[in-house]
C-alpha positions as CSV (number, residue, x, y, z in Angstrom):
1,M,2.8,15.5,6.6
2,K,-0.3,14.1,4.9
3,T,-2.2,10.9,5.7
4,K,-4.2,8.8,3.2
5,T,-6.1,5.6,3.6
6,L,-5.3,3.3,0.7
7,T,-6.1,-0.3,-0.3
8,A,-3.8,-3.2,0.4
9,I,-4.5,-6.5,-1.3
10,L,-2.5,-9.5,0.0
11,H,-2.1,-12.9,-1.4
12,K,0.3,-15.8,-1.0
13,E,2.8,-16.9,-3.7
14,E,4.6,-20.1,-2.7
15,D,6.4,-19.2,0.6
16,M,6.0,-15.4,0.4
17,Y,3.1,-13.0,0.9
18,V,2.7,-10.3,-1.8
19,A,1.0,-7.0,-0.9
20,E,-0.2,-4.6,-3.6
21,C,-1.7,-1.1,-3.4
22,P,-3.8,-0.7,-6.5
23,E,-4.4,3.0,-6.2
24,V,-0.7,3.7,-6.4
25,G,0.7,0.6,-8.2
26,T,3.2,-0.3,-5.5
27,V,3.9,-4.0,-4.7
28,D,6.1,-5.6,-2.1
29,Q,6.5,-8.9,-0.3
30,G,7.4,-10.5,3.0
31,E,7.7,-13.8,4.7
32,T,4.7,-12.9,6.9
33,I,1.5,-10.9,6.3
34,E,2.8,-8.3,8.7
35,E,6.1,-8.0,7.0
36,A,4.6,-7.8,3.5
37,L,2.2,-5.0,4.7
38,A,5.0,-3.1,6.5
39,N,7.2,-3.4,3.3
40,L,4.2,-2.2,1.2
41,K,3.6,0.8,3.5
42,E,7.3,1.8,3.2
43,A,7.4,1.4,-0.6
44,T,4.1,3.4,-0.9
45,R,5.3,6.1,1.4
46,L,8.5,6.6,-0.5
47,Y,6.6,6.6,-3.8
48,L,4.1,9.2,-2.6
49,E,6.9,11.5,-1.4
50,E,8.1,11.6,-5.0
51,C,4.8,11.4,-6.9
52,P,1.9,12.8,-4.9
53,L,-1.6,11.5,-5.9
54,L,-4.7,13.4,-6.7
55,D,-7.6,12.8,-4.2
56,I,-8.9,9.3,-4.6
57,D,-12.0,7.8,-3.1
58,P,-11.0,4.3,-1.8
59,D,-14.7,3.2,-1.8
60,E,-14.7,3.5,-5.6
61,M,-11.7,1.2,-5.9
62,G,-13.1,-1.7,-3.7
63,C,-10.8,-3.0,-1.0
64,S,-9.6,-6.0,0.9
65,T,-7.6,-4.2,3.6
66,L,-7.0,-0.5,4.3
67,M,-3.7,0.9,5.4
68,R,-2.8,4.4,6.7
69,I,0.4,5.9,5.4
70,N,2.1,9.1,6.6
71,Y,4.3,10.8,4.0
72,H,5.9,14.2,3.2
73,A,4.6,15.8,0.0
């Protein structure tokens, strides 16, 4: 299992929170910030299991929030 620290950008759209991981391109939503972030982590984990990334320096991407995701590659 690998672990990466990736960026999570969150914003509110009407009554839902939207979370996006710009390094991977995954996006998800939830009724709370916690739910949106949990959904984004799951979507990103599933994506990375199928399409592993090259090494990325998150400091070069800028960030709002960092998330740690465990996935099988």
